[in-house]
matplotlib code that plots the C-alpha trace (Angstrom):
import matplotlib.pyplot as plt

x = [52.5, 53.6, 56.0, 57.3, 57.6, 59.2, 61.2, 62.7, 63.2, 65.2, 67.5, 67.6, 68.2, 71.6, 74.9, 77.5, 80.8, 83.6, 83.7, 86.3, 88.3, 87.1, 89.0, 89.1, 91.7, 94.1, 96.9, 95.4, 96.1, 98.9, 99.6, 102.1, 99.2, 97.5, 95.0, 93.4, 90.4, 88.1, 85.7, 82.2, 79.8, 78.0, 78.1, 75.0, 76.6, 80.0, 77.9, 76.5, 80.0, 81.4, 79.6, 80.4, 83.9, 83.5, 81.7, 84.1, 86.7, 84.9, 83.9, 87.7, 88.9, 86.5, 84.6, 81.2, 79.6, 82.2, 83.9, 81.5, 83.8, 84.7, 86.3, 89.8, 91.5, 93.8, 96.5, 98.5, 102.0, 105.5, 104.8, 108.3, 108.1, 110.0, 110.1, 106.1, 105.4, 105.1, 105.4, 103.4, 103.6, 100.1, 98.2, 94.6, 92.9, 91.6, 90.2, 90.0, 93.4, 94.7, 97.1, 97.9, 101.5, 102.4, 103.1, 101.1, 102.5, 100.5, 101.2, 102.4, 99.6, 96.9, 94.3, 90.6, 90.2, 93.2, 93.2, 94.6, 96.9, 97.0, 100.7, 100.9, 104.4, 105.4, 108.1, 110.5, 111.6, 110.9, 110.0, 109.0, 111.7, 114.2, 117.3, 118.9, 122.6, 124.5, 126.5, 123.0, 121.7, 124.3, 124.0, 120.1, 120.9, 123.4, 120.3, 118.0, 115.7, 116.4, 117.4, 118.7, 121.7, 119.8, 116.1, 116.4, 117.5, 114.3, 111.1, 108.5, 109.9, 110.1, 106.9, 105.5, 107.1, 106.3, 102.7, 102.6, 104.9, 102.0, 99.2, 98.0, 97.8, 99.5, 98.9, 101.7, 101.2, 103.0, 102.2, 101.7, 105.2, 106.6, 108.1, 106.1, 103.8, 105.2, 102.4, 102.4, 106.1, 107.1, 107.5, 103.6, 103.0, 105.6, 107.5, 105.0, 105.6, 104.7, 100.9, 101.5, 100.0, 99.5, 97.5, 95.2, 92.4, 89.0, 88.9, 91.3, 93.0, 95.8, 96.0, 96.5, 94.8, 92.1, 89.8, 91.1, 90.5, 86.9, 86.3, 88.2, 90.7, 94.6, 96.8, 95.5, 92.4, 93.6, 95.6, 92.6, 90.7, 93.7, 93.7, 89.5, 90.3, 93.3, 90.9, 87.7, 90.9, 91.8, 88.5, 88.5, 91.0, 89.4, 91.4, 90.5, 88.6, 86.3, 86.1, 89.4, 90.9, 93.6, 95.7, 98.8, 101.8, 103.9, 104.3, 102.4, 101.4, 99.8, 98.5, 96.5, 95.9, 93.9, 91.8, 90.9, 90.2, 88.0, 85.6, 85.9, 83.7, 85.1, 88.6, 88.7, 92.1, 94.4, 97.8, 99.0, 102.3, 104.6, 101.5, 98.8, 99.4, 97.9, 101.3, 102.3, 99.3, 101.8, 103.8, 103.5, 101.3, 100.2, 98.7, 97.1, 93.7, 91.6, 88.3, 90.0, 91.2, 88.7, 88.0, 89.3, 92.7, 94.3, 93.2, 90.1, 90.9, 92.2, 89.0, 86.9, 88.0, 86.8, 85.6, 87.9, 91.3, 93.7, 97.4, 99.9, 103.2, 105.8, 108.7, 111.5, 109.4, 105.9, 104.3, 106.6, 103.7, 101.3, 101.0, 100.0, 98.1, 96.0, 96.0, 94.5, 91.4, 91.6, 91.3, 88.4, 86.6, 87.3, 86.2, 83.0, 82.6, 83.4, 86.7, 89.3, 91.7, 91.1, 93.5, 97.1, 100.3, 103.6, 106.5, 109.3, 110.6, 113.8, 113.7, 113.7, 110.6, 110.4, 108.7, 111.7, 111.3, 110.4, 107.3, 106.6, 106.5, 104.3, 102.0, 102.4, 101.6, 98.5, 97.1, 97.9, 95.9, 93.0, 92.6, 93.6, 96.7, 97.5, 101.2, 103.1, 103.7, 105.4, 105.7, 109.2, 110.3, 112.4, 115.1, 115.1, 116.2, 115.1, 114.2, 115.8, 114.2, 114.6, 112.4, 109.5, 109.0, 106.0, 106.7, 108.0, 107.8, 104.9, 103.8, 104.5, 104.3, 101.5, 102.3, 100.0, 101.5, 102.7, 100.4, 98.3, 97.6, 96.8, 94.5, 92.4, 92.1, 90.8, 88.2, 87.0, 86.6, 84.5, 82.2, 81.4, 80.8, 78.3, 76.7, 76.0, 75.3, 73.4, 71.1, 71.3, 69.6, 66.8, 65.4, 64.3, 65.5, 69.0, 69.0, 68.9, 71.1, 73.9, 73.9, 73.0, 75.6, 78.2, 77.4, 77.1, 80.4, 82.1, 80.9, 81.3, 78.2, 74.6, 71.8, 71.3, 75.2, 74.6, 75.6, 74.4, 74.2, 74.3, 73.8, 76.1, 74.8, 77.4, 75.3, 71.8, 70.4, 66.9, 66.4, 63.2, 61.2, 63.6, 66.2, 69.8, 71.3, 74.8, 76.7, 78.1, 76.3, 78.8, 78.3, 79.4, 79.6, 82.3, 84.0, 82.9, 81.6, 80.0, 79.3, 75.7, 73.5, 69.9, 67.6, 64.5, 61.5, 59.5, 56.2, 57.6, 55.6, 57.2, 59.4, 63.6, 65.6, 69.2, 70.9, 74.0, 76.1, 79.8, 80.4, 79.1, 77.1, 78.2, 75.6, 72.3, 73.0, 71.1, 67.4, 66.3, 67.0, 65.1, 62.1, 62.2, 62.7, 59.6, 57.6, 57.8, 60.6, 63.7, 66.9, 69.8, 73.3, 76.2, 79.9, 80.7, 84.2, 86.8, 84.0, 83.5, 87.3, 89.4, 87.6, 89.8, 91.8, 93.9, 93.2, 95.6, 97.1, 99.2, 103.6, 104.6, 105.8, 104.7, 101.2, 98.9, 95.4, 95.4, 98.1, 95.7, 91.9, 92.9, 92.9, 90.8, 87.6, 87.5, 86.4, 83.7, 82.4, 83.1, 80.8, 78.5, 78.9, 78.2, 74.8, 73.7, 74.5, 72.1, 69.3, 70.2, 70.0, 66.6, 65.1, 66.2, 65.4, 62.9, 60.4, 57.7, 56.3, 56.7, 59.3, 60.7, 60.3, 57.5, 59.5, 62.7, 64.0, 67.6, 68.9, 72.5, 73.9, 77.4, 79.4, 77.2, 74.1, 76.0, 76.7, 73.1, 72.0, 74.4, 73.4, 69.5, 70.2, 71.3, 69.0, 66.0, 62.7, 64.1, 64.4, 61.1, 61.9, 65.3, 66.6, 70.0, 71.6, 74.4, 75.1, 76.4, 79.1, 80.5, 82.7, 84.5, 85.4, 87.9, 91.6, 93.0, 93.2, 93.5, 90.2, 87.9, 85.2, 87.9, 85.5, 87.3, 84.3, 82.6, 82.4, 82.2, 78.4, 76.7, 78.3, 75.9, 73.3, 73.8, 72.9, 69.4, 68.9, 69.1, 66.7, 63.9, 60.6, 61.2, 60.3, 63.3, 63.2, 66.7, 68.9, 71.6, 70.6, 68.7, 65.2, 65.7, 62.3, 60.3, 59.9, 62.8, 64.2, 63.0, 59.6, 59.0, 60.7, 58.5, 55.1]
y = [-42.6, -39.9, -38.2, -42.1, -42.9, -39.4, -39.3, -42.7, -41.2, -38.5, -41.1, -43.6, -40.1, -39.2, -38.7, -41.4, -39.9, -39.9, -37.0, -35.0, -36.7, -36.0, -33.0, -34.7, -37.4, -34.6, -34.6, -32.8, -28.9, -27.6, -24.6, -23.8, -23.7, -20.9, -19.0, -16.1, -14.4, -12.8, -9.8, -10.5, -8.6, -6.5, -5.3, -7.7, -11.1, -9.9, -9.9, -13.5, -14.7, -12.5, -14.1, -17.8, -17.0, -15.6, -18.7, -20.6, -19.0, -19.5, -23.0, -24.0, -21.9, -23.8, -20.4, -21.5, -20.8, -18.7, -20.7, -19.4, -15.8, -16.4, -13.9, -12.6, -12.5, -10.0, -8.8, -5.9, -5.2, -4.0, -0.5, 0.8, 4.4, 5.9, 9.0, 9.3, 6.0, 3.4, -0.4, -2.8, -7.1, -8.5, -11.9, -13.2, -16.4, -16.6, -20.0, -21.4, -22.1, -20.6, -18.0, -15.0, -13.2, -9.5, -6.3, -3.3, 0.1, 3.1, 6.8, 8.8, 11.7, 10.1, 13.0, 11.7, 8.3, 7.1, 4.8, 1.1, -1.5, -5.2, -6.5, -10.2, -11.2, -14.1, -16.9, -14.5, -17.4, -15.7, -12.3, -10.3, -10.7, -11.1, -8.4, -9.4, -9.4, -5.9, -7.1, -8.2, -5.1, -2.9, -5.2, -4.5, -0.6, -1.2, -2.6, 0.3, -2.1, -0.1, 3.1, 3.0, 0.5, 0.6, 0.7, -2.2, -4.8, -5.0, -4.5, -6.0, -3.3, -0.6, -0.6, -0.6, 2.3, 4.4, 3.7, 4.6, 8.2, 8.4, 8.4, 4.3, 2.0, -1.3, -4.8, -6.8, -10.6, -13.9, -16.7, -19.7, -21.7, -18.2, -15.8, -16.3, -18.6, -21.6, -24.1, -26.0, -26.7, -25.3, -29.0, -29.4, -25.4, -25.2, -28.1, -31.2, -34.1, -37.0, -38.6, -39.1, -42.8, -41.4, -38.4, -40.0, -41.5, -41.4, -39.5, -36.9, -36.6, -34.4, -31.3, -32.9, -36.2, -37.1, -36.0, -32.8, -32.7, -33.8, -31.5, -28.5, -28.1, -26.4, -24.5, -21.9, -21.9, -21.3, -18.3, -16.9, -17.3, -15.3, -12.7, -12.6, -12.1, -10.0, -7.4, -8.2, -7.1, -3.8, -2.9, -3.2, -0.4, 3.1, 5.4, 3.2, 4.4, 1.5, 3.1, 3.1, -0.2, -1.6, -4.7, -5.5, -8.0, -9.7, -13.4, -15.6, -12.3, -11.0, -14.7, -13.7, -9.9, -11.3, -13.8, -11.3, -8.2, -10.9, -12.2, -9.5, -6.2, -4.3, -3.8, -0.7, -0.7, -3.7, -4.0, -7.6, -7.7, -10.3, -12.4, -11.5, -13.7, -15.9, -18.2, -20.2, -19.6, -19.8, -23.1, -23.3, -26.1, -22.9, -21.1, -23.6, -25.7, -28.2, -26.7, -23.2, -22.7, -25.0, -23.0, -19.8, -18.2, -15.1, -12.8, -13.5, -13.4, -9.8, -9.1, -9.5, -6.5, -4.0, -1.1, -0.6, 0.9, -2.2, -1.9, -4.7, -5.0, -7.3, -8.7, -11.1, -14.0, -15.4, -12.2, -10.9, -11.0, -9.1, -5.8, -8.1, -11.1, -10.4, -6.5, -5.3, -7.5, -6.3, -2.8, -3.5, -4.8, -1.8, 0.2, -1.4, 0.0, 3.1, 3.2, 2.2, 4.9, 2.6, -0.4, 0.4, -2.0, -0.8, -2.1, -4.1, -6.7, -5.9, -6.7, -9.9, -11.5, -9.0, -6.4, -3.3, -0.1, 0.9, -1.2, 0.4, 3.7, 2.9, 1.8, 4.5, 6.6, 4.6, 4.9, 8.6, 9.3, 7.0, 7.5, 11.1, 11.4, 14.4, 14.1, 15.1, 12.6, 10.2, 9.3, 8.4, 6.4, 7.5, 6.0, 4.5, 2.1, -1.3, -3.2, -6.4, -9.6, -9.4, -6.2, -8.1, -11.0, -11.5, -14.1, -13.9, -14.7, -12.4, -13.8, -17.1, -18.9, -21.6, -25.1, -26.9, -27.2, -29.8, -33.3, -32.7, -29.0, -29.8, -32.3, -30.5, -27.8, -29.5, -31.0, -28.2, -26.7, -30.2, -30.2, -26.0, -26.7, -29.7, -27.9, -25.3, -27.2, -29.3, -26.0, -25.0, -28.2, -28.4, -25.6, -24.9, -21.5, -23.3, -25.7, -22.8, -20.4, -22.3, -26.2, -26.5, -23.7, -24.9, -28.7, -27.3, -25.8, -29.1, -30.7, -28.0, -28.2, -27.2, -28.7, -25.5, -25.0, -29.0, -28.0, -28.2, -32.0, -34.1, -37.2, -39.8, -42.6, -45.5, -48.6, -50.1, -53.5, -55.2, -57.5, -58.5, -56.4, -53.6, -51.8, -51.6, -48.3, -47.7, -44.4, -41.3, -37.9, -35.0, -32.3, -29.3, -26.8, -28.6, -30.7, -34.0, -37.5, -40.6, -43.9, -44.8, -47.7, -47.3, -50.7, -48.8, -51.1, -51.2, -50.8, -47.5, -46.1, -42.7, -43.3, -43.7, -45.0, -44.1, -47.1, -46.6, -49.9, -49.6, -51.9, -48.6, -50.3, -53.9, -53.5, -53.6, -57.3, -57.6, -58.9, -56.0, -54.1, -56.7, -56.4, -52.6, -52.9, -56.1, -53.5, -50.8, -48.6, -47.4, -48.1, -45.7, -47.3, -45.2, -46.0, -42.5, -41.0, -44.1, -46.7, -49.3, -51.0, -52.5, -50.6, -47.3, -48.3, -44.8, -41.5, -39.0, -36.7, -34.0, -34.3, -33.3, -35.9, -33.8, -36.3, -32.7, -33.4, -29.8, -29.6, -32.0, -30.9, -27.1, -26.9, -30.1, -31.9, -35.1, -38.4, -38.7, -35.0, -35.7, -39.0, -36.4, -34.3, -37.1, -38.0, -34.3, -34.7, -37.5, -35.8, -32.9, -34.6, -36.4, -33.6, -30.8, -33.3, -31.5, -33.3, -30.6, -28.6, -31.9, -32.5, -36.1, -38.2, -37.7, -39.0, -39.7, -41.9, -42.8, -46.0, -46.8, -48.9, -49.5, -46.4, -45.7, -45.6, -42.3, -40.7, -41.1, -39.3, -36.5, -36.5, -36.4, -33.9, -31.2, -31.9, -32.1, -32.6, -33.4, -36.6, -37.7, -40.7, -41.9, -45.5, -45.6, -47.9, -46.3, -49.1, -46.7, -45.6, -41.8, -40.0, -39.8, -43.3, -42.6, -42.8, -42.3, -39.1, -41.1, -43.4, -43.1, -42.3, -39.2, -35.9, -32.7, -31.0, -34.5, -34.6, -31.1, -30.6, -33.4, -36.3, -38.8, -37.4, -33.5, -34.8, -36.7, -33.4, -31.6, -34.4, -33.1, -34.4, -36.0, -39.4, -41.7, -45.1, -45.6, -48.7, -49.1, -45.7, -48.2, -49.2, -51.0, -50.1, -52.5, -54.4, -54.0, -50.8, -51.7, -52.2, -49.1, -47.9, -48.7, -48.1]
z = [56.7, 54.3, 56.3, 56.8, 53.6, 52.9, 55.9, 54.2, 50.3, 52.0, 54.0, 50.3, 48.1, 50.6, 48.6, 47.8, 48.3, 50.7, 53.0, 55.1, 57.9, 61.0, 63.0, 66.2, 64.8, 64.4, 67.5, 70.5, 70.8, 73.2, 74.9, 72.1, 69.7, 67.4, 69.2, 66.9, 68.4, 65.6, 67.0, 66.6, 64.3, 67.3, 70.5, 70.9, 69.5, 71.9, 74.8, 74.5, 73.7, 76.5, 78.9, 77.1, 77.8, 81.4, 82.3, 81.1, 82.9, 86.2, 86.0, 84.8, 87.8, 90.4, 91.3, 89.7, 92.1, 93.7, 97.1, 100.4, 101.2, 104.8, 107.3, 105.9, 109.1, 107.6, 110.0, 109.0, 110.7, 110.9, 109.5, 107.8, 106.7, 103.7, 101.9, 100.7, 101.1, 103.4, 103.8, 105.6, 105.8, 105.4, 105.9, 105.6, 105.0, 101.3, 102.5, 105.5, 106.5, 102.9, 104.0, 101.3, 102.0, 100.5, 101.3, 101.6, 100.0, 100.9, 100.1, 103.0, 103.2, 100.9, 99.8, 100.3, 98.3, 95.8, 93.6, 94.2, 92.2, 92.9, 91.5, 90.8, 89.9, 87.5, 87.9, 89.3, 92.3, 96.1, 93.5, 96.2, 98.8, 96.4, 95.1, 91.5, 91.8, 91.1, 88.2, 86.3, 87.1, 85.2, 82.4, 82.4, 82.7, 79.5, 77.2, 78.4, 80.5, 84.0, 84.9, 88.4, 90.0, 93.2, 92.0, 89.6, 92.2, 92.3, 89.6, 92.3, 94.8, 92.2, 90.4, 94.0, 95.4, 92.3, 92.2, 96.3, 95.3, 92.7, 95.1, 95.0, 97.6, 96.1, 97.3, 96.0, 96.9, 96.4, 94.4, 96.0, 96.9, 96.4, 98.8, 102.2, 100.8, 102.3, 102.5, 99.1, 98.0, 94.5, 93.7, 93.3, 92.2, 89.3, 88.8, 89.7, 86.9, 87.8, 89.5, 93.4, 94.2, 97.9, 96.3, 93.9, 96.0, 95.7, 99.5, 101.1, 97.3, 96.3, 93.5, 89.9, 90.8, 88.5, 91.7, 92.1, 88.3, 88.4, 91.2, 89.4, 91.6, 90.5, 91.2, 88.9, 90.4, 93.9, 92.8, 91.1, 94.1, 96.0, 93.8, 94.5, 98.0, 97.5, 96.1, 98.6, 101.3, 99.4, 99.3, 103.2, 103.4, 104.0, 101.8, 98.8, 96.1, 94.5, 91.3, 90.5, 90.9, 88.6, 88.1, 86.4, 86.1, 83.7, 82.7, 85.0, 86.4, 83.1, 83.2, 86.5, 85.3, 82.4, 84.3, 87.5, 85.5, 83.2, 85.9, 88.5, 87.1, 90.3, 88.4, 86.4, 84.4, 82.8, 82.2, 81.5, 80.4, 78.0, 78.2, 75.6, 72.6, 69.8, 70.7, 73.2, 76.3, 79.3, 79.8, 83.7, 85.4, 87.5, 84.1, 83.1, 84.2, 82.4, 80.5, 80.8, 76.5, 74.8, 72.1, 73.4, 74.2, 75.7, 73.3, 73.8, 77.3, 76.9, 75.2, 77.7, 79.9, 77.0, 77.1, 79.6, 79.6, 79.3, 77.8, 77.0, 75.6, 73.4, 73.7, 72.4, 73.3, 72.9, 71.9, 69.7, 66.8, 68.6, 66.7, 64.0, 65.4, 68.1, 69.2, 65.9, 66.8, 69.8, 68.5, 66.5, 69.6, 71.3, 68.3, 68.2, 71.7, 70.5, 72.5, 70.3, 72.6, 75.5, 74.8, 74.2, 73.0, 74.0, 71.3, 72.9, 70.8, 71.2, 75.0, 76.5, 78.7, 81.8, 83.2, 83.0, 83.6, 80.1, 79.9, 84.2, 83.0, 80.1, 82.9, 85.2, 82.5, 81.6, 85.0, 85.3, 82.2, 82.8, 86.5, 86.2, 88.8, 87.5, 86.5, 83.4, 80.9, 80.0, 84.0, 84.5, 87.5, 90.2, 92.4, 95.8, 98.6, 98.3, 101.4, 102.3, 102.9, 106.3, 106.3, 103.8, 104.8, 106.9, 109.2, 112.6, 115.9, 117.0, 113.6, 113.2, 109.8, 109.1, 110.9, 108.5, 105.1, 102.4, 102.3, 104.8, 104.3, 100.7, 101.3, 104.1, 101.8, 99.0, 101.2, 102.5, 99.0, 98.4, 100.9, 100.5, 96.7, 97.5, 99.8, 97.9, 94.1, 96.5, 97.3, 93.9, 92.4, 94.8, 92.9, 89.3, 89.6, 90.6, 88.3, 85.5, 86.5, 87.7, 87.3, 83.4, 82.7, 84.4, 82.8, 79.7, 79.9, 81.4, 78.4, 75.9, 74.2, 73.9, 72.2, 70.8, 69.8, 68.0, 64.8, 61.0, 60.3, 56.9, 55.8, 53.3, 52.3, 51.9, 51.5, 51.6, 52.3, 52.0, 55.3, 54.4, 57.3, 57.3, 55.2, 56.6, 55.7, 56.4, 55.9, 57.9, 59.7, 59.1, 61.5, 59.4, 61.9, 63.9, 61.4, 63.5, 61.6, 63.0, 61.1, 61.4, 60.8, 60.4, 60.8, 59.2, 59.3, 56.4, 58.7, 60.7, 62.9, 63.0, 65.9, 65.9, 68.4, 68.6, 70.6, 72.3, 73.0, 74.2, 71.4, 68.8, 65.6, 66.7, 69.7, 66.8, 67.0, 70.3, 70.8, 72.0, 68.8, 66.9, 69.2, 68.3, 64.8, 64.7, 66.4, 63.9, 65.2, 63.5, 65.1, 64.8, 66.0, 65.6, 66.5, 68.7, 68.4, 68.5, 68.8, 66.2, 67.1, 69.7, 73.1, 73.8, 77.6, 77.3, 75.6, 73.5, 75.4, 74.1, 73.8, 77.5, 79.5, 82.7, 84.2, 84.3, 82.9, 82.4, 79.7, 77.6, 78.9, 78.9, 75.2, 74.5, 75.2, 77.3, 75.0, 77.4, 76.4, 72.5, 72.6, 73.9, 71.6, 68.8, 70.6, 70.1, 66.6, 66.1, 67.8, 65.7, 62.7, 63.4, 64.9, 62.1, 58.9, 57.3, 54.7, 53.4, 56.1, 58.5, 61.0, 60.7, 62.4, 65.0, 67.6, 68.8, 72.0, 73.2, 75.0, 76.4, 78.8, 80.3, 79.5, 77.1, 79.8, 81.1, 77.7, 77.4, 80.5, 79.7, 76.4, 77.6, 80.0, 77.5, 74.7, 77.1, 75.5, 72.1, 73.1, 74.0, 75.9, 77.3, 78.8, 80.8, 82.9, 84.7, 86.3, 89.6, 88.1, 89.3, 88.0, 91.5, 91.1, 88.1, 89.0, 85.5, 83.9, 80.9, 81.1, 78.7, 81.6, 82.9, 82.5, 84.2, 86.4, 86.0, 89.6, 91.3, 89.7, 91.8, 89.7, 87.5, 90.1, 88.6, 84.7, 86.3, 88.0, 84.5, 82.7, 85.5, 85.2, 81.4, 80.9, 82.3, 82.1, 84.7, 85.9, 88.1, 90.3, 93.0, 92.9, 89.3, 86.9, 85.6, 82.4, 79.7, 77.8, 74.6, 75.5, 77.4, 74.3, 71.8, 74.2]

ax = plt.figure().add_subplot(projection="3d")
ax.plot(x, y, z, "-o")
ax.set_aspect("equal")
plt.show()
C-alpha cells in the first residue's frame, strides 16, 4: 500500500496550470510545407534512422515485403545502329500483365564490363517519343540551356546518346501513361481528381479508392516497382558491370531517382535533378503516396544514399534555396562518413525547371569522375540526329500493344498484388521470425509510432473531487516529445489494489459512467478514462484533409497520420505514463490493463499489439470490424495500410500469447470484461 499511497500523492501533487495547445490541432501539413533535415550526431545514430526511413519508403510504396519477382519476359527488338551507339526497343513485365516500355541504348564497341545508367523522365508528356519545336529549341540555346538545334529537340535522347557514346548502357523507360505505357490512362495517373464510385468497392477495386490506399496500392508504388524491375532487367544484360550502376532523372524522374537510390543497394551513383528541396515535395499524384513523407522529406530521402556519390542541382523553382537549406545538411551527413566530396550541387537558379544541357554536362562529368571513364573534364555533350517517334515506339504489328487496358486492367492488376501480398504475409505471420522481421516493423510504420518511441509524458491536475469510496481527478496528460495532449479523468478507489485500467470508449471520458467501470472501481481497480484526439464532443464523421480539391488520400496521409493512428498514439501515451511514473525505486502502478469496445476496441487492440507486455491484460471487442470495409477515405477508421498487413488479424498476431479477452472475432469469451480485468 505504500506504493499505492505514493502514487496517489504524486497525482494529487501535479501542477495546476494551462498547457500549450496540442500540435495536432494545427492545419494538416501538405506537400508545400517545410521539410528540413537535421543530420545525426553519429554514424551509428544515422544507421538507425536510415533503416526507419528506408522502411517507411518501402511500406508506403507497397514494397514491404517486395512483391514476388515474376519472370520479366523481356523482349528486345528493332535495333537501330548509329555512329558509336545503337538503340533498341524493349518491353517487359514488372508484374504479370504490367508492361514496362522503353529504349535501350548501348555503346557500339563495349570493352569489357560497362556501366549502366537508368534514366527516369519527369512530366514531359510523351517524353521519350516527342521532339520539341525548333523555335522553342532556339530560345533555349539563346539563354544557354541548350547547345544544338538538332540535339536540343529531345533532352531525353540527348542524354541517352551521350552516355552511350561514353561507353555506358542506358535504359530509358516510360512513366505510367506516357509514350508506350498505355495500360493506365493519363487521367488516372496524373490528373485524377474525383473518387470513382464504380472503383470504390470491397472487391475488385481500383486505384485511389480507400481499398487501394488500405492495401498501399498507388501509382507511385507501381512506378517505384517498375524502377526496381528495370534495374533487374539491366542486370540481365551480359555487358553490364553490376558495380557501376547509376540512376538519374529530373522533376518526377528526380523523385523516382531518389526513391530507387534510397531503397536499392545495387545503385552506386545517383543524380536527382530539380527535386531535392526543403520546399515543395512533388505535386503530382504520381509523386505522392500515403505514409511516405510523415516526419521526413526529400532531403532526407537523398541522404539515405550517403556516402555513395550523389549530385543534384537547383533551378528557379522550389529548389532555388537548396544551397542554404538542405544541401549544407547533406554535406554534414557525408562529412560524418568521411566523404564530403561525394555530394555535389550544381547551382542553376537562373534556369527554369528543366534538365538542360548545362546540368546534363555536370552529370556526365560527375559520372566520368566516379566511374573512372577516362574522359577529359568537363565532359561536353556532342550533337546527334534525333530519332523519330516511329523509330522509337515499342509497339508494332509484330509486337502488338497489350489489349488489357483501362479499368479492367487496373482491377486485375491490383487483385494480383493483393493476393501476392496476402500469401506472403500469411506465411510471415505463422512464425515468430516473420512477425518480428516483417509484420511488426510494417505495422509500426503504418501506425507511425512504436511503444519505445511513445515519448516523455507529464501530468497536469485540473480538479479533484471526493466521491466517497473513490477520488475523481481530471486533468491533462502532456506528451512533451510529440507536443500532444490528452484530457483524462481518474477514478481512484481509496482502497486501491495497485492496478489501473485504461477504459476506452467511443464517447471518450463520458464512457466512465458505465456499470462496468463502477464494478472495477468497487473492486479496487483505478480507472483512467480519456478523450482521445477529437473525442469528447460530437462524434467525428469526416476527418480533416489538406486544402487540395483533388480527392486523393495521399495528399493528406502522405504527410499526416490518420486519425485512427493518432488515437493509437494517445493510448501508447497513457500506457507510457503509467509504466514510467516512478515513486521512489518502485514503478507504479503494479499492473496496467486495457479495455475498449466499438471503434475504441480496434484502437485498443492496435495499441496493445504495439505496447506488448507493458499492458498486462487487454479486453477488447472489435465488433468484427475490418479496415477493408471502409469505403470513405475520410472515415475516422480509415487507415492507410490497415488492410495490407492482414487487417485486424494482423494486430491479433502481434498480440501473440499475451492475455487477451476478445469479442467480435468468432467464438465469444465467457464473462464480462470488467470481471476479467479485475482478476
